[in-house]
N, C-alpha and C positions, 0 to 999 in steps of 0.2 A: 679227467677221470672218464671221459667219453660221454656220449649223448645217448638218449633213448629216443625212439620214434616220437615225432611231434615236437621236438626241439627243447624238451625240458632236460636241463643238465642233471646228471646223477648227483644226488646229495643236495639238491636245491631246497628241499623242505626240511624243516627242523623237527624231524621225528625222533623219538627217544633212541631208536637204534643207531642213529647217527650222532646225536648230541651227547648221549650219556652212556649207553650200554658198552661201547667199545672201551672207553676209558675205565669204566667200573670193572669190567672183566679183566682188563690188563692189570688193575690194582688188586685183583684177587677175589672179586665178587663172583658168585656162581649164579647163572641165569637159568631159571627153569621155565621153559615155554610149554604151552599146551597144558597148563596146570589150572585147576579150578579150586579156589579156596573153599573149604567147608565150614571151618570154625576156628576161632582162636582158642587154644588149649591153655588152661591155667595149671600151675603147680599147687602143691599143698598149702603154700602160703598165700595163694590168691594172686600171684604174679603171672604174667604171660610167659608160658614156656615155649610157645611157638605156634605155628599154624598147620592145621591138618588140611591136606588137599588131595584131590583126585588127579592122577596123571593122565596123559593122553590115552593110555591103555586101560583106564578104569581102575587102576590100582590105588589103594589108599596109602598115603605117605604123610610123614610128619617132618616139617622143617623146624628145627629148634633154633632159638636165638635168645640172646640176653635182652634184646629190645625188639619189639614188634612195631612196625610202622604200617598203617593202613593208608592206601591211596587209591580207592576204587570209586571215587566220585560221589555225588550226592544221592545216588541210588545204591550203588554197590557197597559202599561203606556201611550205611545203616543196615542193609540186608545182612551183611556178615556179622555185625554186632548182634542183631536179633537172632541169627542162626546160632550164635555162641552162648545162648542162654543156658544156665545151669543152676545148681543148688545155691551158689553164692549170688547169682544174678538171674533170678527167675524170669524177669521181664526183658532180658537182653543184656549183653555185656555193657558195662559202663552206662547203664540206663537208670540210675537212681532218680534222675530228674524227670523221667518219662518224656524226654525230648529227643531221644534217638528216633530218627525217621520223621519227626515233625518239622514244620516250617519250611517245607520244600519251596524253593523259588526257582523260576525257570526263564526269566526275562521274556514275557510275552512280546511277540515280534509282529511288526506290520511292514508291508511294502507298499509304496505308492510310486507307480511308474508312469513317466510321461513319454509320449511318442512325438518326435519332432520332425518337421518337414525339411531336414537337412542331414547329411551324413555326419555322424559323430564318432564313428569307429568305436562304438561303445562295447563291442565284443573284445577289444584289444587290451592286453595287459593282464595284470593279476586279478583274481576274483576277490575283490575287497574294496573298501572305500577309497575314493580319491579325494573327497572333501568330507570333513566332519564338522557338525554344528552342535553347540551346546546352548543355543538360544533359549530353549524351553526346558532346560535341565533342572532348574531349582524350583522349589515350591512357590506357587502363587495362589493364595487362597481364593482369589477371584475366579479361578478356572473351575472350581468345584471339586478339586482332588488335591492330594499331596504328592510331592515329588514330581519327577519328570522323565525325560528320555533323551538319549543321544540319537542324533540323525547322522547317517552315513550315506553319502551319495556315491554311487558307482554305476558301472555299466551293467547291462543285462546280457545274459548268456548268448552263446552262438546259436546257430540255426536249430539244433535239436532242442535247446532250452527254450527258444522262442516258440517253436512248434508245439512244445508241451506246456507252454505257459509257466515256466519255472519261476517267474517273478511277477506274474500278472494273474488276474482272476478273470481274464477275457481271452481264452485261447483262440488263435487264428482258426478259421474254418478249414476242414478237410474237404477235398473235392473242389467243386467250383468256388473260386475266390481265394483258394489257399495261396497261390503264387503271388497274387496282388497283395494279400495281407502280409506275407512274409517280406516282400519287397518294401512295404511301407514301414515295417517295424525293425527288421534286422539291421543293426548298426545305427539305428536312429532312436534308440530308447535308453533313457537314464532312469534310475530308480533310487528313491530314498529308502534305506532300511532303518526302521525305527526300533531301538532297543529300549523298552520301558523298564522302569525300576519296579520290580515286583516287591510286594510287602510280605513279611514273615507271618503267615497265618497258621495257627496250630492245626487246623483240619486239613491243610494241604500236606500230605504225608506219604511215607513209604512204610508198608507193613509186609508181613509174610502172607502169601496167598494160601488159604486153607485147602485148596483143591488142585492148584496147578503147580507143576514142578518143572525143573530143567531136565536135560538129558541124563544127568547123574542122579535124578531123584530128589534133588534139594528143592525145598519150597521156593517158588518164584517170587520175585518182588512184585507187590501190588502197589501201584501208584494211584493215589486219590488226589485229584487236583481240580480246582475250580477257579476261574478268573474272577477276581473280586470286583465289586462295584467300582472301587477306586480305580482299578486298572482298566476297566471297561470305559470309564469316562476319559481316562488318560489316552487310550488308544483312539477314541473318537476325536478328541481335541487335536492330537498330533497328526492324525490322518488328514483332517480338514486343513490344518495349516500347511502341511506338505503339498496337498493338492493345489492350494492357492499359490505356493511358491513356484510350482512347475508351470502352472498356467501363466503366471506373471513372466516366467522365463521364455514363454513362447510355445509351449507344448500344444499340439493340436488336439490331443485327447489324453486323459489320465485314467489309469486303472489302479484300483486299490484293493488290498486284501488285509483285513485287520479283524482279528489276529490271523497270522499265517498258521494254519493248523498243523503243518508238518514241522514247525519250529519247536523250540524248547531244548536247544542243544546244551544250554548252560544249566547245570544241576547243582544247586547251592543250598546250604543252610540246614541240613538234617542231622548235624552233630555239633551243635552250637558251642562257640568259644565264650568263656566268661570266667569271672572270679569265683562265683558262688556255685558250689556243686549241686545245689538244689535247683538252679535255674540254667545250668549249662552242662555240657558233656566233657569238654576239655578246657584246660586253663590257657593262659597267655603263651605258654611254651608248646601248646598243642598236645599236652600230656593229659590222658584221661584222668579225671578226678578219682575214679574208683579203682584203677589198675595202674600202679605207679610206673611200669615199664611199657605201657601201651600208648602209642602216639597216632595222630591222624594228620596226614599231609595232603589234603585236597580241599576243594571248595565246600565240602559239607560243613566245615567249621565256620563259615561266614555267618555273621550276625544279621547283616542286611545285604541286599543284592547289588546296590548301586545301579547305574544304568549303563554300564560299560562292560566290555569283555573281561572275564575274571582271570585270564591266564597269567597276566603279569603279577597280580596279587598272590595267586597260588604259588608262583615261582618264588616270590619274595618270602612268603611264609615258609616254604620248604627250605629255602636257603637259611633262614633264621633258625629253623628247627635243626638243620644239620650242624650249624655252629653251636647250638645249645648242646647237642649230643656229644660233639667232639670235646667241648669245654668240660662238660660234666664227666666225661670218661677220664679226663685228666685230673679229676678231683678238685677242680677249681670252682668256687662258688659263682653261679651265673647271675649277672646283674639283671634287674627287672626290665 
């Protein structure tokens, strides 16, 4: 298929435009890009009629459907449900439980990087873990906190990343000493990335901002989040153990950042799955308790965060939802 500058083959990354969109369009799906969803619209029976959205030219449109599936992650999905409040659902669509937007989990993240006195070619290869450890993943009450974290060992970025301290909290100096510091660190640094298991806290939540809006005038999502005492203890414990491991492996110096403030990529838990409509938003089939033809297919349905990347679970749940919809459409009773 040809190459792009820098040696990355075209189509090397599993983005949706390569893995799903082409096949979906070929099968008859219509893809609307540059669209911003405003609200889920209900019919007179209280069923989802479709989604009202703003197109790239600012025009208001309505996409109608027999089934509506939301997949806007742990911030976008609760925001849209809250934007869809109306007479039937005054506190937000599908929000009888008052859990839409609550229990946001983000996997607080730490990095502990060791600098070694030997060339490791640590800039080489994919950006991701080469070694994974679950040594401290399960609860041990003696540590003073519950649950644990996954450790992922990988290289540290190339020259720009090292110069800007992308994985360290101790950037090389500019000016005098910069060249020596870069020579000492570039290709000689390995880092543990520590994914902690966040806990579902009611007050960590997504709401609608009363004063700020997006470029189409829709209320922005307001994220309220505080790292719990349990997670703080977890980060401290794991950072200390990771430091010990790197020093034992021969690192000359170790630099830690816990938590990494620019992290929080995984957005989970704000539309909880469960059997009881009073304590959850969707059921085991990801169907909203309060709107029978509304489904959610993203990590907002997670009950707990675990301490691992959520993508595989999201994909598995989405595939299960797709099977459920196909089976239900054929009029066959779906097994639990």
